[in-house]
C-alpha positions in Angstrom: -16.0 -73.0 10.6 -16.8 -71.2 7.6 -14.8 -70.4 4.6 -13.9 -66.7 6.2 -11.8 -68.9 8.9 -9.9 -71.3 6.7 -8.8 -68.1 4.4 -7.5 -66.7 7.7 -6.2 -69.1 8.9 -3.7 -69.5 5.6 -3.4 -65.7 6.4 -2.0 -66.2 9.9 0.7 -69.1 8.9 1.9 -67.5 5.2 5.8 -68.3 6.3 4.9 -71.9 7.0 5.4 -74.8 4.2 2.7 -74.3 1.4 2.2 -78.4 1.9 1.9 -77.8 5.8 -1.2 -75.1 5.1 -2.7 -77.3 2.3 -2.7 -79.9 4.7 -4.3 -77.9 7.6 -6.9 -76.5 5.0 -7.9 -80.1 4.1 -8.6 -80.9 7.8 -10.2 -78.0 8.5 -12.8 -78.6 5.1 -13.2 -82.2 6.6 -14.3 -80.9 9.5 -16.9 -78.6 8.5 -20.6 -79.1 9.5 -23.5 -78.1 8.4 -24.2 -74.2 9.3 -27.9 -73.8 9.2 -28.2 -77.0 12.4 -25.3 -75.6 13.9 -24.7 -72.5 16.6 -21.5 -70.0 17.0 -21.1 -72.0 20.5 -21.1 -75.6 19.2 -18.8 -74.2 16.5 -16.6 -72.5 18.9 -16.2 -75.9 20.6 -15.5 -78.0 17.6 -12.8 -76.0 16.8 -9.2 -77.8 17.0 -6.8 -77.3 19.6 -4.2 -77.0 16.9 -5.9 -74.5 15.2 -6.0 -72.4 18.5 -2.4 -73.3 18.6 -1.7 -71.6 15.6 -4.4 -69.1 15.8 -3.4 -66.8 18.9 -6.9 -65.4 20.6 -7.7 -61.7 19.5 -7.8 -58.8 22.1 -11.3 -58.1 21.9 -11.8 -54.6 23.2 -14.5 -52.9 25.0 -16.8 -50.4 23.6 -15.4 -48.0 26.5 -11.7 -49.1 25.8 -11.5 -48.3 22.0 -13.6 -45.3 22.2 -11.0 -44.1 24.8 -7.8 -45.6 22.4 -9.7 -43.1 19.6 -9.9 -40.1 21.4 -6.5 -40.3 23.1 -5.3 -40.9 19.3 -6.9 -37.6 18.2 -5.7 -35.7 21.6 -2.0 -36.8 20.7 -3.1 -35.7 16.8 -4.0 -32.3 18.1 -1.7 -31.5 20.6 1.3 -31.2 18.6 -0.4 -29.4 15.7 -1.7 -26.7 17.7 1.4 -26.2 19.9 3.2 -25.7 16.7 0.8 -23.7 15.0 1.4 -20.7 18.2 4.7 -21.4 18.6 6.1 -18.5 16.9 9.8 -18.4 17.4 12.4 -21.5 17.9 15.6 -21.3 19.4 17.5 -17.6 20.1 17.2 -14.5 17.5 19.1 -13.6 15.0 20.8 -10.4 14.7 17.1 -8.8 13.5 16.1 -5.9 15.8 12.1 -7.0 16.6 11.5 -4.3 18.9 12.9 -1.7 16.4 10.8 -2.8 13.8 8.0 -2.4 16.1 8.3 1.0 16.3 8.5 1.5 12.7 5.2 -0.4 12.3 3.8 1.8 14.9 4.9 5.3 13.0 3.3 3.7 9.7 0.1 3.0 11.9 -0.3 6.3 13.5 -1.4 8.5 10.5 -4.7 5.7 10.2 -5.8 4.4 6.9 -3.9 5.1 3.8 -5.8 4.3 0.6 -4.4 5.2 -2.3 -4.2 8.9 -3.4 -4.6 10.4 0.2 -2.1 12.4 2.1 -1.5 9.9 4.6 -0.5 7.4 1.6 0.9 10.0 -0.4 3.2 12.2 1.8 3.1 11.4 5.3 3.9 7.8 5.0 6.4 8.6 2.1 8.5 11.5 4.1 8.2 9.0 7.2 9.7 6.1 5.0 12.3 8.2 3.4 13.5 9.5 6.8 13.9 6.2 7.6 15.9 5.2 4.7 18.3 8.4 5.1 18.9 7.0 8.6 20.1 4.0 7.6 22.5 5.4 4.6 24.1 7.6 7.2 24.7 4.3 8.9 26.3 2.6 6.6 27.9 5.3 4.7 31.6 3.5 5.9 30.9 0.2 5.0 31.8 -2.1 1.9 28.1 -1.1 0.6 26.2 1.5 -0.7 22.4 2.3 -0.2 20.8 4.9 -3.1 17.0 5.4 -2.3 15.0 6.5 -5.4 11.3 7.8 -5.4 9.2 7.1 -8.3 6.1 8.5 -9.9 4.0 5.8 -12.7 1.9 6.3 -15.1 0.3 3.5 -17.6 -2.5 0.8 -17.8 -3.3 -2.8 -16.7 -6.4 -4.7 -18.1 -9.2 -2.1 -17.6 -7.3 0.6 -15.0 -5.5 3.7 -15.9 -3.1 4.7 -13.2 -1.2 8.2 -13.0 1.5 9.6 -10.6 1.7 6.4 -8.5 4.3 6.2 -6.1 7.3 3.6 -5.6 10.3 4.2 -3.2 13.3 2.0 -4.9 16.3 1.1 -2.9 19.3 -0.1 -4.2 21.6 -2.1 -1.5 24.4 -2.6 -3.8 28.3 -3.0 -3.6 30.3 0.0 -4.1 31.4 -0.7 -7.5 28.0 -2.0 -8.5 26.2 -5.2 -8.9 25.0 -7.0 -11.9 22.4 -8.9 -10.6 19.7 -8.0 -8.0 17.2 -9.7 -5.6 14.3 -7.9 -5.1 12.0 -7.6 -2.1 8.9 -6.3 -2.0 6.4 -4.9 0.4 3.5 -2.2 -0.2 2.7 0.7 2.3 -0.7 1.9 1.1 -3.9 -0.1 2.8 -7.6 -0.6 2.0 -9.9 2.6 3.4 -11.4 2.1 6.6 -8.4 -0.3 7.5 -5.1 0.7 9.4 -3.1 -1.8 7.8 -0.8 -2.5 10.4 -0.5 -6.4 9.1 -1.4 -5.7 5.5 1.3 -4.6 4.6 2.8 -2.2 7.5 4.6 -4.6 8.9 6.0 -6.3 6.2 7.6 -2.7 5.4 9.0 -2.0 9.2 10.5 -5.5 8.5 11.8 -4.8 5.3 13.5 -1.3 6.8 15.2 -3.2 9.7 16.6 -6.5 7.8 18.1 -3.4 5.3 19.5 -2.1 8.1 21.3 -5.4 9.2 22.5 -6.6 6.0 23.8 -2.8 5.1 26.2 -2.7 8.1 27.9 -6.2 7.2 31.2 -5.9 7.1 31.8 -7.9 3.6 30.6 -6.5 0.3 27.3 -8.2 -1.0 28.0 -10.8 -3.7 24.7 -9.5 -5.8 22.7 -6.7 -5.0 19.4 -6.1 -3.2 16.4 -3.9 -4.7 14.1 -3.3 -1.6 10.7 -1.8 -3.1 8.1 0.1 -0.8 5.3 0.2 -3.4 2.7 2.8 -2.9 -0.7 0.9 -4.6 -1.2 -3.1 -3.9 -4.8 -2.6 -2.7 -5.9 -1.0 -6.2 -5.1 -4.3 -8.3 -1.5 -4.3 -7.7 -0.6 -1.2 -10.1 2.8 0.2 -8.5 4.7 -2.7 -8.9 3.2 -3.2 -12.6 4.7 0.8 -13.3 7.9 -1.3 -11.6 8.1 -3.9 -13.6 7.2 -2.2 -16.9 9.0 1.1 -16.7 12.0 0.7 -14.3 15.5 0.3 -15.9 16.6 -1.9 -13.3 14.1 -5.0 -13.9 16.3 -6.6 -16.1 19.0 -7.6 -13.9 16.6 -8.8 -10.9 17.0 -12.6 -10.9 14.7 -13.4 -8.0 12.1 -11.7 -5.7 10.4 -12.5 -2.0 7.2 -11.0 -1.7 5.6 -10.1 2.0 2.1 -10.3 1.7 -0.8 -10.8 4.5 -4.5 -12.5 4.6 -4.4 -12.4 8.0 -3.3 -10.6 11.5 -0.1 -11.8 13.1 1.0 -15.7 13.0 3.1 -17.2 10.9 3.8 -16.3 7.2 3.1 -18.7 4.3 5.0 -19.6 1.5 2.5 -20.5 -0.4 3.2 -20.0 -4.0 6.9 -20.3 -5.4 8.1 -20.3 -8.9 7.2 -20.5 -11.4 9.4 -23.8 -11.7 12.8 -22.6 -10.5 13.1 -25.3 -7.8 16.5 -23.7 -6.7 14.4 -21.1 -5.1 12.6 -23.7 -2.5 15.9 -25.3 -2.2 17.4 -21.7 -1.1 14.3 -21.0 1.6 14.9 -24.4 2.8 18.5 -23.8 3.7 18.2 -20.6 4.5 15.3 -19.9 6.8 15.4 -20.2 10.9 11.8 -20.7 11.4 10.3 -22.9 8.0 6.5 -22.3 7.5 6.0 -24.3 3.8 3.9 -26.8 2.0 3.5 -27.7 -2.0 0.3 -28.2 -0.9 -0.7 -24.7 -0.1 0.9 -23.6 -3.4 -1.3 -26.3 -6.0 -4.4 -25.0 -3.7 -3.4 -21.3 -4.4 -2.4 -21.7 -7.9 -5.7 -23.8 -9.1 -7.9 -20.9 -7.9 -10.0 -21.9 -5.3 -8.5 -19.8 -2.7 -9.2 -16.1 -4.7 -5.8 -14.7 -4.1 -4.0 -11.8 -6.4 -0.7 -10.5 -5.0 1.9 -8.6 -6.3 3.3 -12.0 -6.8 1.7 -12.7 -10.5 2.8 -9.3 -11.7 6.3 -9.9 -11.3 6.1 -13.5 -12.6 3.7 -12.9 -15.3 4.5 -9.8 -16.8 8.4 -9.4 -15.4 8.8 -13.1 -15.6 10.8 -13.4 -12.6 10.7 -16.2 -10.3 10.2 -15.7 -6.7 8.5 -16.9 -3.3 5.5 -15.3 -1.9 4.5 -15.4 1.8 1.7 -14.0 3.9 0.4 -14.1 7.1 -2.8 -16.0 7.2 -3.9 -15.8 11.3 -6.7 -14.1 12.0 -8.1 -13.9 8.6 -11.1 -12.7 9.7 -9.7 -9.2 10.6 -8.5 -8.9 7.1 -9.3 -5.3 5.7 -11.0 -4.2 8.8 -10.4 -1.8 11.5 -9.2 -4.5 13.8 -6.0 -4.7 11.9 -3.6 -3.0 14.5 -0.3 -3.2 15.6 -1.5 -4.0 19.3 -2.9 -7.5 17.6 0.5 -8.1 16.2 2.5 -10.1 18.4 6.5 -9.1 18.3 7.2 -13.0 17.8 5.2 -12.8 14.3 7.5 -10.0 13.6 11.0 -11.2 15.0 9.6 -14.7 13.3 9.3 -12.7 9.8 12.8 -10.6 10.3 14.5 -13.8 10.7 13.1 -15.7 7.6 13.0 -12.7 5.5 16.9 -11.7 6.3 18.5 -15.0 6.4 16.7 -15.4 3.0 18.1 -12.4 1.9 21.7 -13.2 2.7 21.9 -16.4 1.9 20.0 -15.6 -1.9 23.0 -12.7 -2.3 25.8 -15.3 -1.9 24.5 -18.1 -4.3 26.2 -18.3 -7.4 23.1 -19.5 -8.9 21.9 -16.3 -9.0 24.1 -14.7 -11.6 22.5 -17.5 -13.8 19.8 -19.7 -12.9 19.0 -21.3 -16.1 20.3 -24.6 -15.5 18.1 -24.9 -12.9 15.3 -22.8 -14.0 13.2 -25.6 -15.0 11.5 -28.2 -12.9 9.3 -28.7 -9.6 10.1 -29.6 -6.0 8.1 -31.3 -3.4 8.3 -28.9 -0.2 6.9 -29.3 3.1 8.0 -28.4 6.7 8.1 -30.7 9.4 5.6 -29.0 12.3 8.2 -25.7 11.8 11.0 -27.7 12.9 13.1 -28.7 9.6 12.6 -28.6 5.8 11.9 -31.5 3.4 13.0 -31.0 -0.2 13.2 -33.1 -2.9 13.2 -32.4 -7.0 9.4 -33.7 -8.0 11.1 -36.2 -10.4 12.4 -37.9 -7.4 9.2 -37.7 -5.6 7.5 -39.7 -8.7 10.2 -42.1 -7.9 9.6 -42.5 -4.3 6.0 -42.6 -4.9 6.0 -45.5 -7.3 8.5 -47.6 -5.3 6.1 -46.6 -2.0 3.0 -47.8 -4.5 4.4 -50.8 -5.8 5.9 -51.7 -2.3 2.2 -51.6 -1.1 0.8 -53.4 -3.8 3.2 -56.4 -3.3 2.4 -56.6 -0.1 -1.2 -57.1 -1.0 -0.3 -59.8 -3.9 1.6 -61.8 -1.5 -1.6 -62.4 0.2 -2.6 -63.8 -3.4 0.3 -66.4 -3.8 -1.6 -69.4 -2.1 -4.1 -71.8 -3.7 -6.5 -70.6 -6.2 -9.7 -70.6 -3.8 -8.1 -68.6 -1.1 -6.7 -66.1 -3.3 -10.4 -65.6 -5.1 -12.2 -65.3 -1.4 -9.4 -62.9 -0.9 -9.7 -60.8 -3.5 -13.7 -60.6 -3.1 -13.1 -59.6 0.2 -10.9 -57.1 -0.4 -12.9 -55.4 -3.2 -16.0 -55.9 -1.0 -14.4 -54.2 1.8 -13.3 -51.6 -0.9 -16.9 -51.0 -1.2 -18.3 -50.8 2.1 -15.0 -48.0 3.0 -16.1 -45.7 -0.2 -19.5 -46.4 0.8 -19.2 -44.8 4.0 -17.1 -41.6 2.7 -19.9 -41.1 0.3 -22.6 -41.4 2.8 -20.6 -38.9 5.0 -20.4 -36.4 2.7 -24.0 -36.8 1.4 -25.3 -36.9 5.2 -23.2 -33.7 6.3 -23.9 -32.0 2.8 -27.5 -32.7 3.6 -27.9 -30.7 7.0 -25.8 -28.1 5.5 -28.7 -27.6 2.9 -31.4 -27.9 6.1 -29.0 -25.3 8.0 -29.3 -22.8 5.2 -32.3 -23.1 4.5 -33.2 -22.2 7.7 -31.3 -18.8 7.9 -28.3 -20.1 10.1 -26.1 -20.4 7.9 -22.3 -19.0 9.0 -22.5 -20.3 12.3 -19.0 -21.4 12.2 -17.8 -18.0 11.9 -17.2 -17.1 15.3 -18.1 -20.7 16.8 -15.9 -22.8 14.4 -15.9 -25.7 17.5 -19.9 -26.0 16.5 -19.5 -26.7 13.3 -17.3 -29.7 14.3 -19.5 -30.6 16.8 -22.3 -30.7 14.1 -20.9 -31.2 10.7 -18.3 -33.5 12.2 -20.3 -36.1 14.9 -22.8 -36.7 11.7 -19.7 -37.6 9.4 -17.9 -40.0 11.9 -21.9 -41.6 12.7 -22.1 -42.2 9.5 -18.8 -43.8 8.6 -19.2 -45.8 12.2 -23.1 -46.4 10.9 -21.8 -48.1 8.0 -19.4 -50.1 9.0 -21.5 -51.6 12.1 -23.9 -52.2 9.4 -21.4 -54.2 7.4 -20.0 -56.0 10.2 -23.4 -57.4 11.7 -25.5 -58.0 8.5 -23.0 -58.9 5.7 -20.1 -60.3 7.4 -22.2 -61.1 10.5 -19.8 -60.9 13.5 -22.4 -60.9 16.4 -21.5 -63.1 19.0 -18.5 -63.4 21.4 -16.6 -66.7 21.7 -13.0 -67.5 20.1 -14.2 -68.3 16.0 -16.4 -64.6 16.4 -13.1 -63.3 17.9 -10.5 -64.7 14.9 -13.4 -63.2 12.7 -13.0 -59.7 13.9 -9.3 -60.1 14.0 -9.3 -61.3 10.1 -11.9 -58.3 9.3 -9.6 -55.9 11.2 -6.5 -57.0 9.4 -8.8 -56.9 5.9 -9.5 -53.4 6.5 -6.0 -52.0 7.1 -5.4 -53.9 3.9 -8.4 -51.6 1.7 -7.4 -48.6 3.8 -3.7 -49.2 2.0 -5.1 -50.2 -1.3 -7.2 -46.9 -1.3 -4.2 -44.7 -0.2 -2.5 -46.5 -2.7 -4.6 -45.4 -5.8 -4.7 -42.0 -4.4 -0.8 -41.9 -4.6 -0.5 -43.6 -8.2 -3.7 -41.4 -9.4 -2.3 -37.9 -7.9 1.1 -38.9 -9.4 -0.2 -39.6 -12.6 -1.5 -36.4 -12.5 1.9 -34.5 -11.7 0.8 -33.5 -8.5 3.8 -32.7 -6.2 1.2 -33.1 -3.3 1.0 -36.4 -3.9 3.8 -36.8 -1.2 0.8 -36.7 1.4 -0.8 -40.0 0.1 3.1 -41.7 0.1 3.5 -40.7 3.9 -0.1 -42.3 4.8 1.1 -45.6 3.0 4.3 -45.7 4.3 4.0 -45.2 7.5 1.5 -47.7 8.2 3.0 -50.5 6.2 6.2 -50.1 7.7 4.7 -50.3 11.0 2.4 -53.4 10.4 5.6 -55.0 8.9 7.5 -54.3 12.3 4.9 -55.7 14.1 3.9 -58.7 12.4 5.9 -61.4 14.2 4.5 -60.3 17.2 1.0 -60.1 15.7 2.1 -64.0 14.9 2.4 -64.6 18.3 0.6 -62.8 20.7 -1.8 -61.1 18.6 -3.2 -57.5 19.1 -2.0 -56.9 22.4 -1.8 -54.1 24.3 1.9 -53.4 23.2 1.1 -53.8 20.1 -1.5 -51.5 20.0 1.3 -49.0 21.4 3.3 -49.4 18.8 1.1 -49.1 16.0 -1.0 -46.0 17.3 2.5 -44.4 17.4 3.9 -45.3 13.6 0.3 -44.1 12.9 0.6 -40.8 14.4 3.6 -40.2 12.5 1.6 -39.0 9.0 -1.6 -38.2 11.0 0.2 -35.3 12.6 1.1 -34.0 9.7 -1.9 -34.6 7.6 -3.9 -32.6 10.5 -0.9 -30.1 10.5 -2.0 -29.3 6.9 -5.9 -29.6 7.4 -5.3 -27.2 9.9 -3.5 -24.5 8.0 -5.9 -24.9 5.0 -9.1 -24.1 7.7 -7.0 -21.0 9.0 -6.9 -19.7 5.9 -10.1 -20.8 4.3 -12.7 -20.3 7.4 -12.2 -16.5 7.0 -12.1 -16.4 3.1 -16.1 -18.3 3.1 -17.4 -15.6 5.4 -16.3 -12.6 3.5 -16.6 -13.3 0.1 -19.4 -13.4 -2.4 -20.5 -17.0 -3.6 -23.5 -18.6 -5.2 -22.6 -21.9 -3.4 -23.9 -21.7 0.6 -20.3 -22.0 2.3 -21.8 -24.4 5.0 -22.2 -26.7 2.0 -18.2 -26.1 1.8 -17.1 -26.3 5.2 -19.4 -29.1 6.1 -17.7 -31.0 2.7 -14.4 -30.5 4.5 -15.3 -31.7 7.5 -16.5 -34.5 6.5 -13.3 -35.4 4.0 -10.8 -34.3 6.9 -12.7 -37.2 8.7 -12.8 -39.9 6.5 -9.0 -38.8 5.9 -8.1 -39.2 9.5 -10.4 -42.2 10.5 -9.2 -44.1 7.7 -6.5 -46.5 9.5 -8.7 -46.4 12.5 -12.0 -47.9 10.8 -10.7 -51.1 11.3 -9.7 -51.2 14.8 -13.9 -51.1 14.7 -14.1 -54.6 13.7 -12.2 -55.3 17.2 -14.5 -53.8 19.6 -17.1 -56.1 20.8 -19.8 -53.2 19.5 -20.6 -50.2 18.7 -24.1 -48.9 20.0 -22.9 -46.6 22.2 -20.2 -44.7 20.3 -23.4 -44.0 17.6 -25.3 -43.2 20.6 -23.3 -40.6 21.6 -22.4 -39.2 18.0 -26.4 -38.9 17.5 -26.8 -37.1 20.7 -24.1 -34.8 20.1 -25.2 -34.0 16.7 -29.2 -33.7 17.6 -27.9 -31.1 20.8 -26.0 -29.2 18.4 -28.6 -29.2 15.6 -31.5 -27.7 18.2 -28.7 -25.3 19.1 -27.8 -24.0 15.9 -32.1 -24.1 14.9 -32.7 -22.2 17.6 -29.7 -19.0 16.5 -27.8 -19.8 19.8 -24.3 -19.4 17.4 -24.7 -16.3 16.3 -21.8 -15.5 13.0 -20.9 -12.5 14.1 -19.2 -10.5 17.3 -17.4 -7.9 18.5 -15.7 -9.4 21.4 -12.5 -6.8 21.3 -10.3 -9.8 22.2 -11.1 -12.0 19.4 -13.8 -10.2 16.7 -15.5 -12.0 14.2 -16.9 -8.7 12.2 -19.7 -8.9 9.9 -18.5 -6.7 6.3 -21.5 -3.7 5.2 -20.4 -1.7 2.3 -22.0 1.9 2.7 -22.5 4.4 -0.7 -24.3 7.1 -0.3 -24.6 7.8 -4.0 -26.1 10.7 -6.6 -26.6 10.2 -10.1 -27.6 13.2 -12.3 -28.3 12.5 -16.1 -27.9 14.9 -18.7 -29.9 15.6 -22.0 -28.4 15.8 -25.6 -28.9 19.9 -25.3 -27.0 19.9 -21.7 -29.8 20.2 -19.8 -31.0 18.3 -16.5 -32.8 14.9 -17.3 -33.1 12.9 -14.6 -31.8 13.1 -10.8 -31.4 10.4 -7.9 -30.0 10.0 -4.7 -29.5 7.2 -1.8 -27.4 4.6 0.1 -26.5 1.3 -1.1 -26.2 -1.1 1.2 -24.3 -4.4 0.7 -23.4 -7.4 3.0 -21.0 -9.3 1.1 -20.7 -12.6 2.5 -23.7 -15.2 2.0 -26.0 -14.0 5.1 -25.9 -10.4 2.5 -28.0 -8.4 4.9 -30.5 -10.4 6.7 -29.0 -9.8 10.1 -28.2 -6.0 9.2 -32.2 -5.1 8.3 -33.9 -5.5 12.0 -30.8 -2.8 13.0 -31.9 -0.5 10.0 -35.7 1.6 10.9 -35.2 2.5 7.7 -35.0 -0.5 5.9 -38.4 -2.4 5.2 -40.1 -4.4 2.9 -40.9 -2.3 0.3 -37.0 -1.3 0.1 -35.9 -3.3 -3.2 -32.5 -4.3 -4.6 -30.6 -1.5 -6.0 -31.6 -1.8 -9.7 -32.7 2.0 -11.0 -32.4 3.3 -14.5 -29.2 4.5 -15.2 -29.7 6.1 -18.4 -28.7 2.6 -20.5 -25.6 1.5 -18.0 -27.3 0.2 -15.2 -26.1 -3.4 -15.4 -23.0 -1.8 -16.0 -22.9 0.0 -13.0 -23.9 -2.9 -11.0 -21.5 -5.5 -12.3 -18.4 -3.5 -12.6 -18.4 0.1 -11.2 -20.0 -0.9 -7.6 -19.4 -4.5 -7.3 -22.8 -4.1 -5.7 -24.1 -8.3 -5.3 -27.8 -9.5 -5.2 -28.1 -8.5 -1.7 -27.8 -5.1 -1.8 -30.3 -2.5 -1.3 -31.3 0.5 -1.8 -32.8 3.2 0.3 -33.4 7.0 -0.6 -31.1 9.5 0.9 -30.8 12.9 0.3 -28.6 14.5 -2.5 -24.6 14.4 -2.2 -22.7 17.9 -2.7 -19.4 17.2 -2.0 -16.4 20.2 -1.4 -14.6 19.1 -4.2 -17.1 18.0 -7.1 -16.2 16.5 -10.3 -15.5 19.0 -12.9 -16.4 17.1 -16.4 -16.6 19.2 -20.2 -15.7 18.6 -23.6 -12.4 20.3 -24.7 -12.8 19.8 -28.4 -14.7 18.3 -31.3 -12.8 17.7 -34.2 -13.5 15.5 -37.8 -10.6 13.9 -38.6 -9.6 12.8 -42.3 -11.2 9.5 -42.0 -14.6 11.1 -41.4 -14.4 9.8 -37.8 -15.2 12.6 -34.6 -13.1 12.8 -31.9 -13.9 13.9 -28.9 -11.7 15.3 -26.4 -12.9 16.2 -22.5 -11.2 16.9 -19.1 -12.2 16.2 -15.8 -11.0 17.5 -12.1 -11.7 14.4 -9.9 -10.7 12.8 -6.6 -8.4 10.0 -7.4 -10.4 7.6 -8.2 -12.7 7.7 -11.0 -14.6 5.1 -13.4 -15.4 6.1 -17.5 -17.4 4.2 -19.6 -18.4 4.9 -23.0 -21.7 3.5 -24.6 -21.9 4.5 -28.8 -25.6 5.0 -29.6 -27.3 3.2 -32.9 -25.9 3.6 -36.2 -22.2 4.4 -34.4 -19.3 3.2 -33.4 -16.5 4.0 -31.1 -13.1 2.9 -33.0 -10.6 4.2 -30.4 -9.9 6.2 -27.3 -6.8 7.4 -25.0 -6.6 4.3 -23.1 -4.2 2.0 -25.7 -4.1 -1.2 -23.3 -7.3 -1.4 -21.6 -9.6 -3.6 -22.6 -13.2 -2.4 -24.5 -14.7 0.9 -23.4 -14.4 1.2 -19.6 -11.4 2.0 -17.3 -10.7 2.3 -13.6 -8.9 5.9 -13.4 -6.6 6.2 -10.1 -3.9 8.7 -9.7 -1.6 9.9 -6.7 -1.4 13.6 -5.8 -0.4 16.7 -7.2 -2.1 15.6 -10.4 -3.6 18.2 -12.7 -6.7 18.0 -14.9 -7.4 14.4 -16.6 -7.9 14.6 -20.3 -8.8 11.8 -22.7 -10.1 11.1 -25.7 -12.6 8.9 -27.8 -13.3 8.4 -32.1 -17.1 7.8 -33.2 -17.7 6.7 -36.7 -21.1 6.2 -37.8 -22.5 3.6 -40.2 -25.9 5.5 -40.6 -27.1 8.6 -40.7 -29.3 9.1 -37.6 -30.7 13.2 -36.7 -30.6 14.4 -33.4 -30.0 10.8 -31.4 -26.3 11.8 -30.5 -23.2 9.8 -30.8 -22.4 8.5 -27.6 -23.4 8.7 -23.9 -20.4 8.6 -21.4 -20.9 7.8 -17.6 -18.4 9.1 -15.5 -18.2 9.2 -11.6 -16.3 10.4 -8.7 -15.3 7.9 -5.5 -14.1 9.8 -2.2 -12.5 7.1 -0.5 -10.5 9.5 1.9 -10.6 13.0 3.3 -13.5 15.5 4.1 -16.1 14.0 1.3 -15.9 10.3 2.0 -19.2 11.1 4.6 -21.8 13.3 4.5 -23.5 14.7 7.8 -26.5 12.2 6.7 -24.5 9.4 6.4 -22.6 9.6 9.4 -26.2 9.9 11.4 -27.0 6.7 9.8 -23.9 4.4 10.1 -24.6 4.5 13.6 -28.0 2.7 13.3 -25.5 -0.5 12.8 -24.8 -2.8 15.6 -21.2 -3.0 17.0 -20.1 -6.7 15.6 -20.7 -4.7 12.0 -17.7 -3.2 10.1 -18.7 -1.0 7.9 -16.7 0.8 4.9 -18.5 3.9 3.7 -17.9 6.3 0.8 -19.7 9.1 -1.2 -20.2 9.0 -5.2 -21.5 10.9 -7.5 -22.5 9.3 -11.0 -22.5 11.6 -14.4 -24.3 10.5 -17.5 -23.8 12.8 -20.3 -25.0 12.6 -24.1 -22.8 14.1 -27.3 
């Protein structure tokens, strides 16, 4: 019997008299034989009857049983999480009428895409909304509350954007005597170009219309008022909400807001941002909503900037200084801003769910006394999360810190209790704990490195993003590598360091000792994570708290049974049952992260290969979910068949991926995964100082904004060949700025010569006046007649400086210009000063462009013909643009 057996003997008899333990240890030490001349079988036969009596025989699992237990356990985690994510409405619907809301949705989307400035957005949709609002107002005419409908046009600027005639519809619902304080409910009715925008954000408009109808027909007066804001320009930088916050007088009376958004199509609406601070809002959500779906983890991920997201929420909080709640539909983000965002893809249960929640939340907020003066509840954060959509758990962050530290201290006491023995045993335990932690961390690091290596190879082979349509394939490829690497490291540690190779009573006890040790290691690592996150002030520290609390309590409750009968089947059943509770919640959160993150990684430009990110996430997921399963490995008789199976899966998946079996994109009507492509048919005209034509060019710019770029598209476009180059034409000094600012082109963009563009409504631009001020500066005034979207940039020539211009609040001397309908010529001016006399060089160059995002000028006949070359799995957004450069 070696030193590990003596140590384990003490642990198993920790509740006995210490003197008895010392006597047993001394007796065992006196019976030790020379291990160099003794086989495991001889050591087994030398075990005393007393030792066998006091040390129950370990339940050594066969490899098949161990694998079956793990598989059954994982299925037990996946099934409830899957059911929860698909179950939209729980219980009976409230008074919210989802059928009528769906009719609203159908009507709004029937006009087609609704980009800002189009008749579909500015006239047809506005007319429909005003008609329905008038009907709702007439329905509630005799009630205790009144409805006021106001259509507003806004003009202003923010950052490098200037806007004019942007539409808002502001609805005030308040008691007949008026209200001093309001809650704001916000949605937007515009859509991305070429997208019907059913989920983003027409369904929210439909929900808000029906919520307004329900609340306006209440038989009692409201304590506070509600502002329903239907804003008409969110997709171009949240300009309508900016106009409302900076220009509407009612904003000073708004105490909180609820923003309805979407980053997917259908499913549940996730609370992914709250505050800032104002913990009473989170408590109100928890108290009111019928179908909760919220996690502080999502909030901290979004606020960290890891996931690119910018909604009206930021306008209300950062500019309006109003606290709020941001909700967004997250399912099927693959269809976001595409032609597939249609009403038929939104289940009625999704509408019912959102309506139930928004209606309940607004009714609750307008009854709260806190809304009138939230100053006492303004500071602090909340820990909040839903339990599989059934209920909410909410408590203050300061209380969470106390709970976290209590649980961490309890775990440390549990581990420290094993050190309260003679010095030599204490030393061995600490050494084994440190070594076990090293093995654990090493297995995780090696798993991450292994999957990153595989992802790098896949990317270099040109098979990136195979998971975009076949996510299960990424689990098969990267998951098998991660699980296999973790299992391999622990198997080698068991064989080479712990030398557990034989079957027998002594070896069984060694396995049981190692199993117990690695359970302690898991506790220790989760304890470190809990303390670290709590010290950083992160509310998501509740996750390691749960992963620490439930396994520890389960272990303590089962310790008496373990001491008497060892690892029996009943012990394993109850142990896995206790372990499943926090693991189900952890998998639930991981599921949400992948639900949101996977589509985003497949549709945005990123210098980091997305396969590296997805692979790392899968490896981390594997490590976290297996943290309390690893110690069961040491009870298994062998792991060679499990390792062989994992690496066989890896080889099979790697071969299939390498052969291109898993194509990234799909046009399957039931579940499309489109490749996004942007095509611009442009014309460039550069003028000399005397106004003569200096240079012209025209062509197609083709861009695939995801990581694969144009690699899958070029084989389908016969005109694109190896001589086609990235678009880097000389642009009269504006080429880099043109690429980065005005065109959003990536390094994958291709240029293809094409016929010239001749819009039916061409850009008209002229110098109106040129005046010299008393300061010696020259003021140039211009006038432009243009479509709803223009860009302007001013560049001073050598020896001159632009000192001022019309757009006071914009950054630099470049501006995006957006306008609604019924707008006359756009006028602006610039002031130029010279520092030295330069003859015949001109003072400035001005680039002005017109972008046709809708209407008859959006496409040319040549462009329509060219678009027919793209495969059906590609979603192509297209436009016509003209660029003009003038010197003055």
